[in-house]
N, C-alpha and C positions, 0 to 999 in steps of 0.2 A: 321403422326405420329413424335405428343409436347414429350419430353420431358421437365418431371419437372425435376429443379431443386433439389438439397439434401437442407434438409434445414440448417443454418446457424445455428452453434450450439458456441452461449454467452459464451464467458472465459472472467473470471474477472483480471485474474493474467497472469502476461504479462511472453507469455511460457523465457526459458532459461534464466531466469532472476535466477542467483546465489544470493543465498540469505545464504549463507558460512559464508558468511568472514565479523565481525565486524563490524563498522564504531566508534572502539573505543570514539568519539568525539557526538556522535547519542547517547544517551542511550532512548529506547524504552525498552515499554514490552508489548506491545498489541500484542496476538499472533497471533491478527483475518489478520493481514496485511501482505503478501506477502515479504513484504521488512526483517519484526521482523527475524530479525537471529538464524540458527539456536545451532550455538555457546555458547549465555547468549542472557541475556536481551538490548543489543541490533540494530542498525538498519546496513541494508545491504548495505541502499544507501553511495552516497559520499557528498548530500546534500539531503536536505529534506525543501519543505515552507511548511508557519507557517500562517494562515489569522487570520482575526478577524471573528468573527461566527454575529454581529454586526455592526455596523456603531459606537456606542460609546463602543468600546470594553475597558471597565482599567479592566475588570479579567481574569485570567488562567481559568476558568469555560467560558467565551466568546472565548475562540481561541480556533482552531484545529490542524491536519495537513492536511493540500492541499497535499500532495503526496502519505496520503494513497490509497490503495489498495486489499481488499476486498476478501479473499486466494479464490480459486479456489475449490471444493470439487467437485469427479465427484459420 
C-alpha cells in the first residue's frame, strides 16, 4: 500500500520575516508587500533591489522594486 504525499502549500510570504521594524531610509506605501512595515510607510528590509522593466528605462514608471513579495492570505 502506497501512501500519497500531502499537497504542498504554496506560500508567498517568507515565514518568520519581521516586518515591524521600519528602515527609515526606505519609504514604501505598498501595503500588499510582506516587507511593508506594520508601523508606517516604510520597508522593513535592510536593502532593496530596484530594476528596470525594459532595456531602455528612462522614467520611473519603467522601474520596479524587485524585492517585492506578495503577502500571503489565509
